[in-house]
C-alpha positions in Angstrom: -126.3 -50.0 -117.6 -126.5 -50.9 -121.2 -126.1 -48.0 -123.6 -126.4 -49.7 -127.0 -126.6 -53.2 -128.4 -125.2 -54.1 -131.9 -127.0 -57.3 -133.2 -125.9 -59.3 -136.2 -124.8 -56.5 -138.3 -123.2 -57.0 -141.7 -121.9 -54.6 -144.4 -121.2 -55.3 -148.1 -119.7 -53.2 -151.0 -120.6 -55.0 -154.1 -118.9 -58.4 -154.1 -116.7 -57.2 -151.1 -117.9 -58.4 -147.7 -116.4 -56.2 -144.9 -118.1 -58.2 -142.1 -121.2 -60.1 -141.3 -123.1 -61.3 -138.2 -121.2 -59.0 -135.8 -122.8 -58.5 -132.3 -121.5 -56.6 -129.2 -122.7 -54.1 -126.6 -121.5 -51.0 -124.8 -122.2 -50.3 -121.2 -122.0 -47.2 -119.0 -118.3 -46.3 -117.9 -116.6 -48.6 -120.4 -113.7 -47.3 -122.3 -113.4 -49.4 -125.4 -111.0 -49.4 -128.3 -111.9 -51.2 -131.6 -108.9 -52.7 -133.2 -108.6 -54.3 -136.7 -106.5 -54.1 -140.0 -106.9 -51.3 -142.4 -109.9 -51.9 -144.8 -111.6 -54.4 -142.6 -114.4 -51.9 -141.4 -113.5 -50.1 -138.4 -114.7 -46.7 -139.6 -117.8 -48.3 -141.2 -118.7 -49.6 -137.8 -118.3 -46.2 -136.2 -120.2 -44.4 -138.9 -123.1 -47.0 -138.2 -123.0 -46.3 -134.6 -123.1 -42.5 -135.2 -126.1 -42.7 -137.5 -124.0 -41.8 -140.6 -124.4 -45.1 -142.3 -126.7 -48.2 -141.9 -125.8 -51.9 -141.7 -127.1 -54.1 -144.7 -128.5 -56.6 -142.3 -128.9 -56.6 -138.4 -129.7 -53.7 -136.1 -128.3 -51.2 -133.6 -130.4 -50.6 -130.6 -129.8 -47.5 -128.4 -131.1 -46.9 -124.9 -133.8 -44.6 -124.9 -132.8 -40.8 -124.5 -129.1 -41.7 -124.6 -126.9 -38.6 -125.9 -124.2 -39.7 -128.3 -121.4 -37.6 -129.8 -119.2 -38.5 -132.7 -115.7 -37.2 -133.5 -114.8 -38.1 -137.1 -111.4 -38.5 -138.6 -111.9 -35.5 -140.9 -114.4 -33.3 -139.1 -117.1 -31.6 -141.3 -117.2 -27.9 -140.1 -118.8 -24.8 -141.6 -115.9 -22.8 -142.7 -118.0 -19.6 -142.8 -118.5 -19.5 -139.1 -116.3 -18.4 -136.3 -115.2 -20.7 -133.5 -117.8 -19.1 -131.1 -120.6 -19.2 -133.8 -119.8 -22.9 -134.4 -120.5 -23.7 -130.8 -123.8 -22.0 -130.9 -124.9 -23.6 -134.3 -124.5 -27.1 -133.1 -127.2 -29.4 -132.0 -126.4 -29.3 -128.3 -129.0 -30.2 -125.6 -127.8 -27.5 -123.2 -128.3 -24.9 -126.0 -131.9 -26.1 -126.4 -132.5 -25.6 -122.8 -131.0 -22.1 -122.8 -133.1 -21.3 -125.9 -136.3 -22.6 -124.0 -135.4 -20.5 -120.9 -135.0 -17.4 -123.2 -138.4 -18.0 -124.8 -139.9 -18.5 -121.3 -138.5 -14.9 -120.3 -140.2 -13.4 -123.2 -143.5 -14.9 -122.1 -143.6 -14.2 -118.4 -147.4 -14.9 -118.1 -146.9 -18.6 -118.8 -145.6 -19.3 -115.4 -145.7 -23.0 -115.8 -143.4 -22.9 -118.8 -141.2 -20.6 -117.0 -140.8 -22.9 -113.9 -140.1 -25.8 -116.2 -137.5 -24.0 -118.1 -135.8 -22.6 -114.9 -135.7 -26.1 -113.5 -134.0 -27.4 -116.4 -131.4 -24.8 -116.3 -130.7 -25.7 -112.7 -130.7 -29.5 -113.3 -128.3 -29.1 -116.3 -126.2 -26.4 -114.9 -126.8 -24.4 -118.0 -126.0 -21.1 -116.3 -122.4 -21.8 -116.6 -122.4 -23.0 -120.3 -120.4 -19.8 -121.5 -117.7 -20.5 -118.8 -117.6 -24.2 -119.6 -117.1 -23.8 -123.4 -114.4 -21.1 -122.7 -112.6 -23.3 -120.3 -112.6 -26.3 -122.8 -111.6 -24.0 -125.8 -108.7 -22.6 -123.5 -107.5 -26.1 -122.6 -107.5 -26.9 -126.3 -105.6 -23.8 -127.2 -108.4 -22.1 -129.3 -108.2 -18.8 -127.4 -109.5 -16.5 -130.5 -113.1 -17.1 -130.3 -113.8 -14.9 -133.3 -111.3 -16.6 -135.7 -112.9 -18.1 -138.8 -112.9 -21.8 -139.2 -111.5 -21.5 -142.8 -108.4 -20.1 -141.3 -107.8 -23.0 -138.9 -105.1 -25.6 -139.4 -106.0 -29.3 -139.6 -105.0 -29.8 -135.9 -107.1 -26.8 -134.7 -110.2 -28.1 -136.6 -109.7 -31.4 -134.9 -109.5 -29.7 -131.6 -112.7 -27.5 -132.3 -114.6 -30.7 -133.3 -113.5 -32.3 -130.1 -114.6 -29.3 -128.1 -118.0 -29.5 -129.8 -118.4 -33.2 -128.9 -117.3 -32.7 -125.3 -119.8 -29.7 -124.8 -122.6 -32.1 -125.7 -121.8 -33.9 -122.4 -122.6 -37.1 -124.2 -123.4 -40.4 -122.4 -121.4 -42.1 -125.1 -118.5 -40.5 -127.1 -117.4 -42.2 -130.3 -114.0 -41.3 -131.5 -112.3 -42.1 -134.9 -108.5 -41.6 -134.5 -108.8 -38.7 -132.0 -105.1 -38.3 -131.7 -104.5 -37.7 -135.4 -103.3 -34.0 -136.1 -102.8 -33.2 -132.4 -99.4 -32.3 -131.0 -97.9 -34.3 -128.2 -98.8 -31.8 -125.5 -102.4 -32.0 -126.6 -102.4 -35.8 -126.8 -101.1 -36.0 -123.2 -103.8 -33.6 -122.0 -106.6 -35.6 -123.8 -105.2 -38.8 -122.4 -105.3 -37.4 -118.9 -108.7 -36.1 -119.4 -110.3 -39.2 -120.6 -108.5 -41.2 -118.0 -110.0 -39.3 -115.1 -113.4 -38.3 -116.6 -116.5 -40.6 -116.1 -117.1 -41.0 -119.8 -118.2 -43.8 -121.8 -115.9 -44.2 -124.8 -115.6 -46.3 -128.0 -112.6 -45.3 -130.1 -110.4 -46.4 -133.0 -106.8 -45.4 -132.5 -103.4 -46.5 -133.5 -101.8 -44.7 -130.5 -100.6 -47.6 -128.4 -99.8 -45.5 -125.3 -103.2 -43.8 -125.5 -104.8 -47.3 -125.7 -102.6 -48.4 -122.7 -103.5 -45.6 -120.5 -107.2 -44.8 -121.3 -108.9 -48.0 -122.4 -110.3 -50.7 -120.0 -111.5 -52.9 -122.9 -110.3 -54.0 -126.4 -112.6 -55.3 -129.1 -110.7 -56.8 -131.9 -112.1 -57.5 -135.3 -110.0 -60.4 -136.7 -110.8 -62.7 -139.7 -114.4 -61.5 -139.7 -114.8 -62.5 -135.9 -115.0 -60.2 -132.9 -112.9 -61.0 -129.7 -113.3 -59.1 -126.6 -110.4 -58.5 -124.0 -111.3 -57.0 -120.6 -108.1 -55.0 -120.0 -105.8 -52.4 -121.5 -103.5 -52.8 -124.5 -100.8 -54.8 -122.6 -103.4 -57.3 -121.5 -104.8 -57.5 -125.0 -101.4 -58.4 -126.5 -100.9 -61.1 -123.9 -104.2 -62.7 -124.3 -104.2 -62.4 -128.1 -101.0 -64.2 -128.3 -102.4 -67.0 -126.1 -105.6 -67.2 -128.2 -103.6 -67.4 -131.5 -101.5 -70.2 -129.9 -104.6 -72.1 -128.7 -106.1 -71.8 -132.3 -102.9 -73.2 -133.8 -103.0 -76.2 -131.4 -106.7 -76.9 -132.1 -106.2 -76.6 -135.9 -103.2 -79.1 -135.7 -105.4 -81.5 -133.5 -108.2 -81.2 -136.2 -105.6 -82.0 -139.0 -104.5 -85.3 -137.3 -108.1 -86.2 -136.7 -109.1 -85.4 -140.2 -106.4 -87.8 -141.5 -107.9 -90.6 -139.2 -111.4 -89.9 -140.4 -110.5 -89.7 -143.9 -109.1 -93.3 -143.9 -112.4 -94.5 -142.1 -114.5 -92.6 -144.9 -112.5 -94.4 -147.5 -113.1 -97.8 -145.9 -116.9 -97.5 -145.4 -119.3 -99.5 -147.7 -122.1 -97.8 -149.5 -124.7 -98.8 -146.9 -124.8 -96.5 -144.1 -126.1 -96.9 -140.5 -127.7 -94.0 -138.5 -124.5 -94.1 -136.3 -122.1 -93.9 -139.5 -124.2 -91.0 -141.0 -123.6 -89.0 -137.8 -119.9 -89.7 -138.1 -120.0 -88.6 -141.7 -121.6 -85.2 -140.7 -118.9 -84.8 -138.1 -116.3 -85.5 -140.7 -117.4 -82.5 -142.7 -117.0 -80.2 -139.6 -113.6 -81.7 -138.9 -112.6 -81.1 -142.5 -113.6 -77.4 -142.2 -111.6 -76.9 -138.9 -108.5 -78.8 -140.4 -108.3 -76.5 -143.4 -108.9 -73.2 -141.7 -105.9 -70.8 -142.4 -105.3 -67.5 -140.9 -104.7 -64.7 -143.5 -101.9 -63.2 -141.5 -100.0 -61.7 -144.4 -97.8 -58.7 -143.4 -96.4 -55.9 -145.4 -93.0 -56.9 -146.8 -90.6 -53.8 -146.9 -87.3 -54.0 -148.8 -84.8 -51.4 -150.1 -82.0 -51.5 -152.7 -80.4 -48.6 -150.9 -77.4 -46.7 -152.3 -74.4 -46.5 -149.9 -74.1 -42.9 -148.3 -70.8 -41.2 -148.8 -68.8 -39.4 -146.0 -70.6 -36.1 -146.7 -74.3 -36.2 -146.0 -76.1 -32.9 -145.2 -74.6 -29.8 -143.5 -76.7 -27.1 -142.3 -75.0 -23.6 -142.0 -76.5 -20.7 -140.0 -80.1 -21.3 -141.1 -82.5 -18.6 -140.6 -86.2 -18.7 -141.5 -89.2 -16.4 -140.4 -92.8 -15.8 -141.4 -93.4 -12.1 -140.6 -92.8 -11.9 -137.0 -92.8 -15.6 -136.3 -89.2 -17.0 -136.1 -88.8 -20.7 -137.2 -84.9 -20.9 -137.4 -82.4 -18.6 -135.9 -78.8 -19.4 -137.0 -79.2 -23.2 -136.8 -76.2 -25.3 -137.6 -76.0 -29.0 -137.8 -74.0 -31.8 -139.6 -75.7 -35.2 -140.2 -73.7 -38.3 -139.5 -74.2 -41.7 -140.9 -76.9 -43.8 -139.3 -78.5 -40.9 -137.4 -82.1 -41.5 -136.2 -83.6 -38.1 -135.1 -87.1 -37.5 -133.7 -88.6 -34.1 -134.1 -91.1 -32.9 -131.6 -92.8 -29.6 -130.8 -96.1 -27.8 -130.6 -98.0 -27.4 -133.8 -96.8 -24.3 -135.6 -93.3 -24.3 -134.3 -91.9 -25.0 -137.7 -91.3 -28.7 -137.8 -92.6 -29.2 -141.3 -90.9 -26.0 -142.5 -87.6 -27.3 -141.3 -88.1 -30.5 -143.3 -89.0 -28.6 -146.4 -85.8 -26.4 -146.0 -83.7 -29.7 -145.5 -85.1 -31.1 -148.8 -84.7 -27.8 -150.5 -88.4 -27.4 -151.5 -88.3 -24.1 -149.8 -85.4 -21.8 -149.2 -84.1 -20.4 -145.9 -84.0 -16.6 -145.5 -80.3 -16.8 -144.7 -77.7 -19.6 -144.5 -77.3 -22.6 -146.7 -78.0 -26.3 -147.0 -75.2 -28.5 -148.4 -76.4 -32.0 -149.6 -73.9 -34.7 -150.3 -73.7 -36.2 -153.8 -74.7 -39.6 -152.7 -77.9 -38.5 -150.7 -81.2 -39.8 -152.1 -84.2 -38.5 -150.2 -87.3 -40.3 -149.4 -89.9 -37.9 -148.0 -93.2 -39.1 -146.7 -95.2 -36.1 -146.1 -98.4 -35.5 -144.2 -100.3 -34.6 -147.4 -100.1 -38.2 -148.5 -100.7 -39.6 -152.0 -102.2 -37.1 -154.5 -105.6 -38.7 -155.5 -106.3 -38.4 -159.3 -109.9 -39.1 -160.6 -110.2 -42.7 -161.9 -106.5 -43.6 -161.3 -106.2 -47.2 -160.3 -103.8 -48.6 -157.6 -101.7 -50.4 -160.2 -101.2 -47.2 -162.2 -99.6 -45.5 -159.2 -96.8 -48.1 -159.1 -96.4 -48.5 -162.7 -95.5 -44.8 -163.0 -92.2 -45.8 -161.6 -91.8 -48.8 -164.0 -93.3 -52.2 -164.6 -90.3 -53.7 -162.9 -88.7 -52.4 -159.7 -85.1 -53.2 -158.6 -84.5 -55.0 -155.4 -81.4 -56.0 -153.4 -78.5 -58.2 -155.1 -79.5 -57.4 -158.7 -83.2 -58.8 -158.2 -86.2 -57.2 -159.5 -89.9 -57.5 -159.0 -93.0 -56.5 -161.0 -95.2 -53.9 -160.0 -98.1 -56.4 -159.4 -95.7 -58.5 -157.1 -94.6 -55.4 -155.3 -98.2 -54.3 -154.5 -98.9 -57.9 -153.2 -96.0 -57.3 -150.7 -97.9 -54.2 -149.5 -101.1 -56.3 -149.0 -102.9 -55.2 -152.3 -104.1 -58.4 -153.9 -104.6 -58.7 -157.7 -108.2 -57.7 -157.5 -107.6 -54.8 -155.2 -104.8 -53.4 -157.5 -107.5 -52.4 -160.0 -109.7 -50.6 -157.5 -109.8 -46.8 -157.8 -107.4 -45.0 -155.4 -110.1 -42.6 -154.3 -112.2 -45.8 -153.1 -109.4 -46.9 -150.7 -109.6 -46.5 -147.0 -107.5 -43.8 -145.2 -105.1 -46.6 -144.0 -104.9 -48.2 -147.4 -104.0 -44.9 -149.0 -101.2 -44.4 -146.5 -99.8 -47.8 -147.2 -99.9 -47.2 -151.0 -98.0 -43.8 -150.2 -95.4 -45.5 -148.1 -94.9 -48.0 -151.0 -94.3 -45.1 -153.5 -91.7 -43.5 -151.2 -89.8 -46.7 -150.5 -89.9 -47.7 -154.2 -87.4 -45.0 -154.9 -84.8 -46.6 -152.7 -84.0 -43.7 -150.4 -80.8 -43.6 -148.2 -82.0 -40.4 -146.3 -85.6 -41.2 -145.0 -87.8 -38.4 -143.8 -91.3 -39.4 -142.3 -93.7 -36.7 -141.4 -96.5 -38.2 -139.3 -96.1 -41.7 -140.8 -98.3 -43.4 -138.2 -101.6 -41.6 -139.0 -104.2 -44.0 -140.2 -101.9 -47.0 -140.3 -103.1 -50.1 -138.5 -101.1 -51.5 -135.6 -100.0 -54.6 -137.5 -98.6 -52.4 -140.4 -96.9 -50.0 -137.8 -95.0 -53.0 -136.1 -93.7 -54.0 -139.5 -92.6 -50.5 -140.4 -90.9 -50.2 -137.0 -89.1 -53.4 -137.5 -88.0 -52.3 -140.9 -86.8 -48.8 -139.7 -84.8 -50.5 -136.9 -82.8 -52.3 -139.5 -82.6 -49.2 -142.0 -78.9 -48.5 -142.5 -79.3 -44.9 -143.8 -80.3 -41.6 -142.1 -83.7 -41.2 -140.6 -85.8 -38.2 -139.5 -89.3 -38.8 -137.9 -91.8 -36.3 -137.1 -94.5 -38.0 -135.1 -97.0 -37.7 -132.2 -96.8 -41.5 -131.7 -94.8 -41.8 -128.5 -94.5 -45.5 -128.7 -93.2 -45.2 -132.3 -90.7 -42.5 -131.3 -89.5 -44.5 -128.2 -88.7 -47.4 -130.4 -87.1 -45.8 -133.5 -85.2 -42.7 -132.6 -81.8 -42.0 -130.7 -82.0 -38.4 -130.1 -84.6 -35.5 -130.5 -84.8 -32.0 -131.9 -87.2 -30.2 -129.7 -88.7 -27.2 -131.4 -89.5 -24.7 -128.5 -90.8 -22.1 -130.8 -89.3 -18.6 -131.5 -86.3 -20.3 -133.3 -85.3 -22.3 -130.2 -84.4 -25.8 -130.9 -82.9 -28.3 -128.4 -80.9 -31.2 -129.3 -81.9 -33.9 -126.6 -79.9 -37.1 -126.4 -82.6 -39.7 -125.8 -86.0 -40.8 -126.9 -89.4 -39.2 -126.2 -89.9 -41.0 -122.8 -86.4 -40.0 -121.6 -87.2 -36.4 -122.6 -90.4 -36.4 -120.6 -88.7 -37.8 -117.5 -86.0 -35.3 -117.9 -88.3 -32.3 -118.2 -90.5 -33.5 -115.3 -87.5 -33.7 -113.2 -86.0 -30.3 -113.9 -86.4 -26.9 -112.2 -87.9 -24.1 -114.4 -85.5 -22.8 -116.9 -84.1 -19.3 -116.7 -86.4 -17.0 -118.3 -84.0 -15.0 -120.3 -83.8 -17.4 -123.3 -80.9 -16.7 -125.7 -81.4 -15.5 -129.3 -79.6 -18.5 -130.7 -81.4 -21.8 -131.1 -79.4 -23.8 -128.5 -81.0 -23.7 -125.1 -79.0 -22.5 -122.2 -79.4 -24.6 -119.2 -78.8 -23.5 -115.5 -75.4 -25.0 -114.6 -74.5 -26.7 -111.4 -71.0 -25.2 -110.4 -70.3 -28.4 -108.4 -70.7 -30.6 -111.5 -68.1 -30.7 -114.2 -70.5 -32.0 -116.8 -72.6 -29.6 -119.1 -76.3 -29.9 -119.0 -76.2 -31.8 -122.3 -73.6 -34.1 -120.9 -75.7 -34.7 -117.7 -78.7 -35.6 -119.9 -76.5 -37.9 -122.0 -75.2 -39.6 -118.9 -78.8 -40.3 -117.5 -79.8 -41.5 -120.9 -76.9 -44.1 -121.3 -77.8 -45.5 -118.0 -81.3 -46.2 -119.0 -80.2 -47.3 -122.4 -77.8 -49.8 -121.0 -80.7 -51.4 -119.0 -82.7 -51.6 -122.3 -79.7 -53.2 -124.1 -79.1 -55.8 -121.5 -82.8 -56.7 -121.8 -82.4 -57.0 -125.7 -79.3 -59.0 -125.1 -80.9 -61.6 -122.9 -83.9 -61.9 -125.2 -81.7 -62.6 -128.2 -79.6 -65.1 -126.1 -82.8 -66.9 -125.0 -83.9 -67.2 -128.7 -80.8 -69.3 -129.3 -82.3 -72.1 -127.0 -84.9 -72.7 -129.6 -83.8 -76.2 -131.0 -85.9 -75.7 -134.1 -83.7 -72.7 -135.4 -82.4 -73.0 -139.0 -78.9 -72.1 -139.9 -80.1 -68.9 -141.6 -82.1 -67.9 -138.4 -79.0 -68.7 -136.2 -76.9 -66.5 -138.5 -79.5 -63.7 -138.3 -79.6 -63.8 -134.5 -75.8 -63.9 -134.3 -75.7 -60.6 -136.3 -78.3 -58.9 -134.3 -76.6 -60.0 -131.0 -73.3 -58.7 -132.3 -74.9 -55.2 -132.9 -76.2 -55.2 -129.4 -72.9 -56.2 -127.9 -71.0 -53.5 -129.9 -73.6 -50.9 -128.9 -73.2 -51.8 -125.2 -69.5 -51.6 -125.4 -69.8 -48.2 -127.2 -72.2 -46.9 -124.5 -70.1 -48.2 -121.7 -67.0 -46.6 -123.0 -68.9 -43.2 -123.1 -70.3 -43.7 -119.8 -66.8 -44.2 -118.3 -65.5 -41.0 -120.1 -68.4 -39.0 -118.5 -67.6 -40.6 -115.1 -63.9 -39.4 -115.3 -65.2 -35.9 -116.1 -67.3 -35.9 -113.0 -64.6 -37.0 -110.7 -62.9 -34.0 -108.9 
């Protein structure tokens, strides 16, 4: 069943053409993700589908009587209302049915109107509306129905907007970055909910695990063209690579044919036959295909990082509370060179507070933070770049200087640096306030890295960044030699980047887990419930097996090493296979050799630790 058809739509902003002549359709039970680079029009398309904007040309045709709900990136809610009042103030068809029934009760003499209202209540199960909205709010951790919206956090507002959308029981649900501002527990609940419910979805999201587990179709907007892939994210990646490879082959063939036809054109006399005129027309088409170029520019990240000294950061007996809410309770930690820590936990457990204490922007109630002399922080916060009225993109970077130092004594101009971050010369003179959400995040990332930090803190760095930029950022961070702390709800990103986790449990309890997020979930799911008498100190006390000489942290480490070794062996084989490419340059061979050596050294280190733990396990 067709729900809507998008027919030849286009959108222009002055001289900028976002897209034109785009067509696609959405059918019942499809769960579609729209993928594109930042600034190419994803949100504009969603706003058109939701009726918040109109295409310059073309049309969007909906099936008659279809119910559509839209979850925006930044929900527009009335701050003066309570959570419950917000539910009853929305345009919800079920509420209209309830109001009609209440009006019918006030006019009992109109039996026909009463019977119609009663039948509608039965048909739409409106009797249970109160139970339904309370159940959804409970699942979304919005228990206080009388709490005013103005007191809600960004994550709570996003969850309330999601509840309002779900309560409409829409035929089609349109979602713009639904996982932004949600904690990991809530994302996993939403993922499970969407996967099992018979909902038709169209979404824009950068969360690759979410894409993988929820969507059954991907629509990609690439170079102004739409491409459809009937499968999940893994299928999309496979088929997209095959498409790009085929396009490259066809372009190469067109170039060869163009050379041949160009020679023929030069030999032709002025008089043309009908046959030769047809060949001339074909020549112009061949020339167009031969000169097609993909604009696959990627963000280029580079740091002139100062070396870290032996003393990095020491945290001594940190304590922090807000009234009765305990954030830290005697927390101790000493950071080592090259640490890559992920921080996870429910919203409100103190993750951002911990980062602000670490960077000394707020003070602990007790304890101290000792920062080494060589440490240079780079702090990417959730707040993003401060937007000043009429400030241009180039002005943001020139505030750090007209020329920026790079590695090996080189330097680069502010204009050249912005080009590396995909802001062309024309875009550099746009106002910051006119940039898309993803473009602002990319500019903000540039301002953080321009300061050449050796201790990098990233608080939700993946929000609003497109998947292409995320891949570049991930590869950069894998090679980053300094210390790294990441707070992120993006599980794919965390799995790829971090080595161990600080798990914020709430009430000052912090667990140091030796592994990435997938390792943590697997371990948590395999364990018996923990003892209920949680200790006052932040380190979690695990129930100990008297028949095993390893502590619980060592048991976790042992399991993690086994899975890590499998991953490293895979990386080793992948690198070794790359050496088989006969077209490798000397520089590429040297780069591969260095990467392979790092993998081999890591394997040796992990194997030695595995043997140490094995010896402890022996009776």
